C-alpha positions as CSV (number, residue, x, y, z in Angstrom):
1,M,2.0,20.7,-60.7
2,L,4.2,18.9,-63.3
3,D,6.2,22.0,-64.1
4,S,7.0,22.5,-60.4
5,F,7.8,18.8,-60.1
6,M,10.3,18.9,-62.9
7,A,11.9,22.0,-61.5
8,T,12.5,20.7,-58.0
9,S,12.9,16.9,-58.1
10,N,15.9,14.7,-58.6
11,D,16.7,12.6,-61.7
12,S,16.0,9.4,-59.7
13,T,12.4,10.4,-59.0
14,R,9.7,9.4,-61.5
15,M,6.1,10.7,-61.7
16,V,3.2,8.6,-62.9
17,V,0.0,10.6,-63.8
18,Y,-3.2,8.7,-64.1
19,I,-6.0,10.4,-66.1
20,S,-9.6,9.3,-66.3
21,Q,-10.7,8.6,-69.8
22,E,-14.0,10.4,-68.8
23,D,-12.1,13.6,-67.8
24,P,-13.7,16.5,-69.7
25,A,-10.3,18.1,-70.3
26,L,-8.8,14.9,-71.7
27,A,-8.2,16.4,-75.2
28,E,-6.3,19.3,-73.6
29,Y,-4.2,17.0,-71.5
30,K,-3.2,14.9,-74.5
31,K,-1.7,18.0,-76.0
32,T,0.1,18.8,-72.9
33,I,1.6,15.4,-72.4
34,K,4.0,15.8,-75.3
35,K,6.0,18.5,-73.5
36,Y,7.2,16.1,-70.7
37,N,10.1,13.7,-70.9
38,P,8.6,10.2,-70.6
39,L,11.7,9.1,-68.6
40,F,10.5,11.3,-65.8
41,V,6.7,11.6,-66.3
42,E,4.6,8.7,-67.4
43,F,1.0,9.3,-68.4
44,V,-1.6,6.5,-68.1
45,I,-5.2,7.0,-69.4
46,G,-7.8,4.6,-68.2
47,P,-11.2,4.0,-66.6
48,R,-12.2,6.4,-63.8
49,K,-10.8,5.2,-60.4
50,H,-10.8,6.3,-56.9
51,I,-7.6,7.8,-55.7
52,T,-6.8,4.8,-53.5
53,E,-7.2,2.5,-56.5
54,V,-4.7,4.6,-58.4
55,Y,-2.1,4.7,-55.6
56,N,-2.3,0.9,-55.1
57,K,-2.2,0.2,-58.9
58,F,1.2,1.9,-59.2
59,S,2.8,0.8,-55.9
60,V,1.7,-2.8,-55.2
61,G,4.3,-5.1,-56.7
62,D,6.7,-2.3,-57.2
63,S,10.1,-2.6,-55.5
64,S,10.8,1.1,-55.2
65,D,12.3,2.3,-52.0
66,Y,9.9,5.2,-51.6
67,F,6.5,6.3,-52.9
68,S,4.8,9.7,-52.8
69,T,1.0,10.3,-52.8
70,L,0.3,13.4,-54.8
71,N,-2.6,15.2,-56.5
72,D,-2.9,17.7,-59.3
73,D,-3.4,20.5,-56.8
74,H,0.1,20.0,-55.2
75,F,2.8,22.6,-56.1
76,F,6.5,21.8,-55.3
77,V,8.3,24.8,-53.8
78,T,11.4,23.4,-52.1
79,K,14.3,22.2,-54.3
80,D,15.3,18.6,-53.7
81,W,12.1,18.0,-51.7
82,D,12.3,14.3,-52.6
83,R,15.9,13.8,-51.3
84,K,15.2,15.8,-48.2
85,L,12.1,13.9,-47.2
86,I,13.7,10.6,-47.9
87,E,16.7,11.6,-45.8
88,I,14.4,12.3,-42.9
89,V,13.0,8.8,-43.0
90,E,16.5,7.3,-43.5
91,T,18.0,9.1,-40.5
92,Q,15.1,9.4,-38.1
93,G,13.2,6.3,-39.0
94,Q,16.1,4.0,-40.0
95,G,14.4,3.6,-43.4
96,W,10.9,3.1,-42.2
97,G,8.1,5.6,-42.0
98,I,6.4,8.6,-43.6
99,A,7.8,12.2,-43.9
100,G,5.4,15.0,-44.7
101,A,6.1,18.4,-46.1
102,D,4.5,21.7,-45.0
103,D,1.5,21.9,-47.4
104,K,0.3,25.4,-46.3
105,L,-3.1,23.9,-45.6
106,T,-3.0,21.3,-42.8
107,N,-3.0,22.5,-39.2
108,W,-0.7,20.0,-37.5
109,A,-1.9,21.2,-34.0
110,E,-5.4,19.8,-34.9
111,C,-4.5,16.8,-37.0
112,K,-1.1,15.5,-38.0
113,H,-2.1,14.5,-41.5
114,P,0.9,14.0,-43.8
115,S,0.6,15.8,-47.1
116,G,3.1,16.0,-49.9
117,C,4.7,13.1,-48.2
118,V,7.1,10.2,-49.0
119,I,6.3,6.7,-47.8
120,S,8.9,4.1,-47.3
121,G,8.4,1.2,-49.8
122,N,8.8,-1.4,-47.1
123,I,5.5,-0.4,-45.6
124,V,3.7,-1.0,-48.9
125,Q,5.6,-4.2,-49.5
126,T,4.8,-5.5,-46.0
127,L,1.1,-4.7,-46.0
128,G,0.4,-5.4,-49.7
129,Y,-1.1,-2.0,-50.3
130,L,-0.2,1.7,-50.0
131,M,-3.8,2.5,-49.0
132,H,-6.3,0.1,-47.5
133,P,-8.6,-0.9,-50.4
134,S,-11.7,-0.1,-48.4
135,L,-10.9,3.7,-48.7
136,R,-11.8,5.8,-51.7
137,H,-10.6,9.3,-51.1
138,I,-11.7,10.7,-47.8
139,G,-9.8,9.1,-44.9
140,T,-6.6,8.5,-46.8
141,D,-4.7,11.2,-44.8
142,T,-6.0,9.7,-41.5
143,Y,-4.9,6.2,-42.7
144,L,-1.3,7.4,-43.4
145,M,-1.2,9.3,-40.1
146,K,-2.4,6.3,-38.0
147,I,-0.1,3.8,-39.8
148,S,3.0,5.8,-39.3
149,E,2.1,6.8,-35.7
150,G,1.5,3.1,-34.9
151,I,5.2,2.4,-35.6
152,N,6.5,5.7,-34.2
153,R,7.6,6.8,-37.6
154,L,5.6,10.0,-38.6
155,F,7.9,12.9,-39.4
156,L,6.5,16.3,-40.3
157,T,8.8,19.1,-41.3
158,R,8.5,22.9,-42.1
159,D,11.8,22.8,-43.9
160,V,10.2,21.3,-47.0
161,V,7.3,23.0,-48.7
162,I,4.9,21.3,-51.1
163,E,1.8,23.5,-51.3
164,H,-1.6,21.9,-51.4
165,R,-3.3,24.5,-53.5
166,H,-6.8,23.8,-52.3
167,W,-10.2,25.6,-52.3
168,I,-10.1,25.5,-48.5
169,N,-7.0,27.7,-48.3
170,G,-8.2,29.9,-51.2
171,M,-5.5,28.7,-53.7
172,R,-8.0,27.0,-56.0
173,K,-11.5,27.5,-57.1
174,M,-14.2,25.0,-56.2
175,D,-14.8,22.6,-59.1
176,D,-16.9,19.5,-59.8
177,N,-14.2,17.1,-58.4
178,Y,-14.0,19.0,-55.1
179,K,-17.8,19.0,-54.9
180,W,-17.8,15.2,-55.2
181,V,-15.0,14.6,-52.7
182,Y,-16.6,16.9,-50.1
183,G,-20.1,15.9,-50.9
184,K,-22.3,14.0,-48.4
185,E,-21.9,10.5,-50.0
186,E,-18.1,10.5,-50.1
187,Q,-17.8,12.1,-46.6
188,E,-20.0,9.4,-45.1
189,H,-18.2,6.6,-47.0
190,G,-14.9,7.8,-45.8
191,A,-15.9,8.1,-42.2
192,I,-17.3,4.6,-42.2
193,A,-14.3,3.1,-44.0
194,V,-11.9,4.7,-41.5
195,R,-13.8,3.4,-38.5
196,N,-14.0,0.0,-40.0
197,Y,-10.4,-0.1,-40.8
198,L,-9.3,1.1,-37.3
199,F,-11.6,-1.5,-35.7
200,N,-11.0,-4.5,-37.9
201,H,-7.6,-4.1,-39.6
202,Y,-5.4,-1.5,-37.9
203,E,-4.0,-3.6,-35.1
204,N,-3.0,-6.5,-37.4
205,D,-1.3,-4.1,-39.8
206,I,0.7,-2.5,-37.1
207,K,1.7,-6.0,-35.9
208,K,2.9,-6.9,-39.4
209,L,4.9,-3.8,-39.7
210,K,6.6,-4.2,-36.3
211,E,7.5,-7.8,-37.0
212,A,9.0,-6.8,-40.4
213,M,10.9,-3.9,-38.8
214,E,12.3,-6.3,-36.1
215,K,13.4,-8.7,-38.9
216,D,15.1,-5.7,-40.5
217,G,17.0,-5.0,-37.2
218,V,15.0,-1.8,-36.5
219,K,13.7,-1.0,-33.0
220,V,10.2,0.3,-32.9
């Protein structure tokens, strides 16, 4: 993932990698860390966290114009993927929204889940989180889809490819982390969290975003 990132991204894009101190491969990772320029890839080792906690930890309070939600099973194929996805949001969304790459996994005819995406920072700064804190892992793609659709700013493109090398599409082997994510407990928690979010918070979040966009002179 990191090698493909370094080969395809622009100098203005910075990667932050969060590693659980409980990870069984931690010693191996520590050896690998040394090969990457800290100006472009920062490593943080800490207590085990859910993916939403990690996303929020490094985005809330940050004034960056764009964020990207990525996992260790993403592989960057298209050169300048970051610039191209940002350009889509800038031109089609007037600087607001989410642009998702073709991940060779998600069937957009069934669900328009953005993967390998960029998220405009103004969404995070308006809501106070990149992911709603009630989510853990399952449901994050649904959240991103609903938020961006609610402001008519979901852009999916086949012109940019960021492969999601997953066990479902046969690009990765099943491992303990996948087993946990797709296990009964996490599936149930995610389903409940998404329903609760859509019922109790979604309408207010969309209202906040539309008001902020209007103040920014952007028509929804």
